[in-house]
C-alpha positions in Angstrom: -85.9 76.3 119.0 -83.9 75.4 116.0 -81.7 73.2 118.4 -84.9 71.6 119.7 -86.2 70.8 116.1 -82.7 69.4 114.9 -82.5 67.2 117.8 -85.6 65.6 116.8 -83.8 64.3 114.0 -81.7 61.2 113.5 -79.8 59.4 110.9 -82.4 56.6 111.1 -85.1 59.3 110.1 -87.3 59.1 107.1 -85.6 61.1 104.1 -88.9 62.8 103.8 -89.3 63.7 107.2 -85.7 65.5 107.0 -86.5 67.4 103.9 -89.9 69.0 105.6 -87.6 69.8 108.3 -85.4 71.7 106.4 -87.8 73.2 104.3 -90.1 74.2 107.2 -87.4 75.9 109.4 -84.9 77.3 106.5 -85.4 81.1 106.2 -82.6 81.6 103.7 -84.3 78.9 100.8 -86.5 80.8 98.7 -90.0 79.5 97.6 -88.9 77.8 94.3 -86.3 75.8 96.0 -88.7 74.4 99.0 -91.4 73.8 96.3 -88.8 71.6 94.4 -87.9 70.1 97.7 -91.7 69.2 98.3 -91.5 67.2 94.5 -88.5 65.5 95.6 -90.1 63.8 98.7 -93.2 62.8 96.5 -90.7 61.2 94.0 -88.5 59.5 96.7 -91.8 58.1 98.1 -92.6 56.9 95.0 -89.2 55.3 94.3 -88.7 53.6 97.5 -91.3 54.6 100.6 -89.4 54.8 104.1 -86.0 55.5 102.7 -83.7 56.9 105.7 -81.0 59.5 105.7 -78.8 56.3 106.6 -80.2 54.5 103.2 -79.1 56.8 100.6 -75.5 55.7 99.4 -73.8 55.2 95.9 -75.9 51.9 95.3 -79.2 53.8 96.5 -78.3 56.9 94.1 -77.4 54.6 91.3 -80.8 52.7 91.2 -82.5 56.1 91.6 -81.1 56.9 88.4 -82.2 53.9 86.8 -85.8 53.9 87.8 -85.7 57.6 86.8 -84.3 56.1 83.4 -86.7 53.8 83.1 -89.7 56.1 83.9 -88.6 58.1 80.9 -87.0 61.1 82.6 -84.7 63.0 80.8 -81.1 63.7 82.1 -81.7 67.1 82.7 -84.7 66.2 85.1 -82.4 63.5 86.9 -79.6 65.7 87.1 -81.6 68.6 89.0 -83.1 65.9 91.2 -79.5 64.4 92.1 -78.4 68.0 93.1 -81.4 68.6 95.3 -80.7 65.4 97.3 -77.0 66.6 97.4 -78.1 69.6 98.6 -80.3 67.7 101.4 -77.1 65.6 102.3 -75.0 68.5 102.9 -77.6 70.0 105.0 -77.6 66.6 106.9 -73.7 66.6 107.3 -73.9 70.4 108.3 -76.2 69.2 111.2 -73.7 66.2 112.0 -76.3 63.7 111.5 -73.9 62.3 109.0 -70.1 62.1 108.5 -68.1 63.6 105.6 -66.7 60.3 105.3 -70.0 59.1 104.5 -71.2 61.4 102.3 -72.4 59.2 99.1 -71.5 62.1 96.4 -67.7 62.0 97.3 -67.7 58.8 94.8 -70.9 59.6 93.0 -70.6 62.1 90.0 -73.8 63.8 89.1 -73.7 63.8 85.2 -73.2 66.7 83.3 -75.6 68.2 81.2 -74.4 69.9 77.8 -75.8 73.1 77.3 -77.4 73.5 73.7 -75.6 76.1 71.7 -78.7 77.1 69.5 -81.0 80.0 69.1 -84.1 81.0 67.2 -83.5 83.2 64.2 -85.6 86.3 63.8 -87.7 84.5 61.5 -88.5 81.8 63.6 -89.0 84.5 66.5 -91.3 86.3 63.9 -93.1 83.0 63.1 -93.9 82.2 66.9 -95.2 85.8 67.3 -97.8 85.4 64.6 -98.6 81.8 65.6 -102.1 81.7 66.7 -103.0 79.9 69.7 -105.4 79.5 72.6 -105.3 81.5 76.1 -103.1 79.6 78.1 -100.9 78.3 75.1 -100.7 82.2 74.2 -99.8 83.2 77.8 -97.0 80.9 77.4 -95.8 81.5 74.4 -95.6 85.4 75.2 -93.2 84.4 78.3 -91.1 82.6 76.0 -91.4 85.7 73.9 -90.5 87.8 76.5 -87.7 86.1 77.5 -86.4 86.1 74.1 -87.1 90.0 74.2 -85.3 90.6 78.0 -82.7 87.7 78.1 -84.2 86.8 81.4 -84.1 83.7 83.3 -87.0 81.7 83.6 -87.7 82.3 87.5 -87.1 86.0 87.0 -90.1 86.1 84.1 -92.5 84.2 86.3 -91.9 87.3 89.4 -92.1 89.8 87.4 -94.8 92.4 88.7 -96.1 96.3 87.4 -94.1 97.6 90.4 -90.9 96.7 88.6 -91.8 99.0 85.5 -90.5 102.6 85.7 -91.1 105.7 83.4 -88.6 108.1 82.9 -88.9 110.9 80.3 -92.0 108.8 79.0 -90.0 106.0 78.0 -90.8 102.7 80.0 -87.7 100.9 81.6 -87.9 97.0 83.6 -85.7 97.5 86.7 -85.0 94.2 88.4 -82.7 92.4 90.9 -81.7 88.5 89.0 -82.5 86.1 91.4 -78.9 84.1 91.2 -77.2 87.1 91.3 -78.8 89.8 93.4 -78.6 88.3 97.0 -74.5 88.0 96.2 -73.7 90.9 94.2 -76.8 93.3 94.8 -76.8 93.7 91.0 -79.8 95.5 89.4 -80.9 95.3 86.0 -82.3 98.2 84.2 -83.7 96.9 80.5 -84.9 99.8 78.1 -88.1 98.0 77.2 -89.4 100.8 74.6 -86.2 100.1 72.8 -85.8 96.3 72.8 -87.2 94.5 69.8 -88.7 97.8 68.8 -90.9 97.9 71.9 -92.3 94.6 71.8 -91.9 93.3 75.3 -94.2 96.2 76.3 
């Protein structure tokens, strides 16, 4: 069945059509990745409706970057979308729809984003804790605070469930498999919620 689906896609296929095929027939990609691909489809259609796999070359990528900058997109957003396109192109190469020599990313470099080396002070965290907000804003703030208390990534925070809580000797622990590391290493993180920031994570 997979071969049949792949045989229906050629290099002249619409980029959006190919991405949908990749999204629908990939068991290895998570929901977050698939959702980001579907968002990418809309962006590419807005930029150049009717773009085919063969259309994506260095000139196309440069125009895509310029267009996003003119739309006021941040560099991190632009780089993230370019990385997604690179993954799609790699998939097309793996399916032998595009030759390695025709890979537009061979001579196109995705700008690197410098990580901001700054953090909140304890006083700033306390101000954030005391900040009076409305319901939805309060939930967003609480999610940010949970990240501060535990050091968990955004995606790991959004997938927390009560099943991950474990009580040992009357003390509550959070047991989680981080999304970015668990698949390759099988690593499990045990966080003592009862003691982190004086138990505020609880």
